[in-house]
C-alpha positions in Angstrom: 26.8 137.8 64.9 29.9 135.5 65.1 30.4 132.9 62.3 29.9 129.3 63.4 30.5 126.0 61.6 26.7 126.0 60.9 26.7 129.6 59.7 30.0 130.5 58.1 31.1 134.0 57.5 29.5 135.4 54.3 31.8 135.6 51.3 31.7 137.1 47.8 33.1 136.0 44.5 35.6 138.4 42.9 38.2 138.3 40.1 41.8 138.9 41.1 44.3 139.1 38.2 41.9 137.2 36.0 41.4 134.3 38.5 38.2 133.7 40.5 38.6 134.2 44.2 36.4 134.4 47.3 36.8 136.9 50.1 34.8 137.9 53.2 31.9 140.2 52.4 31.6 143.8 53.5 35.4 144.7 53.5 37.1 147.8 52.2 39.9 147.3 49.6 42.9 147.2 52.1 41.2 144.5 54.2 40.4 142.4 51.1 44.0 142.7 49.9 45.2 141.5 53.3 42.7 138.7 53.3 44.1 137.6 49.9 47.7 137.6 51.2 48.9 140.9 49.8 50.7 143.7 51.7 48.6 146.8 50.7 51.6 149.1 51.0 53.4 147.2 48.3 50.8 147.0 45.6 49.0 149.1 43.0 45.4 148.2 42.2 43.3 148.5 39.1 39.7 148.3 40.4 37.1 147.4 37.8 39.3 148.8 35.0 40.5 152.0 36.7 43.7 152.5 38.7 42.3 153.5 42.1 44.3 156.2 44.0 45.5 154.9 47.4 43.6 157.8 49.0 40.3 156.1 48.0 41.1 152.6 49.2 39.6 152.9 52.7 36.3 154.0 51.4 36.1 151.4 48.6 34.0 148.5 49.7 34.6 145.4 47.5 31.4 143.7 46.4 30.3 140.6 44.4 31.8 140.4 40.9 34.3 143.3 41.3 37.5 142.8 39.3 40.9 143.6 40.7 44.2 143.6 39.0 46.9 143.7 41.6 50.5 144.6 40.8 53.2 144.1 43.4 55.9 146.8 43.6 59.3 145.4 43.5 62.2 147.4 44.9 65.8 147.0 43.9 68.3 148.3 41.5 71.9 149.4 41.8 
């Protein structure tokens, strides 16, 4: 079913870096990160208190009340 103005896409409430956020329901972690404006290849994620290995991201569906801590990897140096 396609979302319409009368029936918007279902969303869930989650916490991202301690702030309440909403994102589309039923998405795996990489898609949630993209929906929130992150580039998944440039972040590390603590998921509900545990650092989640990147190998598990595709299978990790984000649900209501999940807590994410997202740290952006910054390159550089001399």
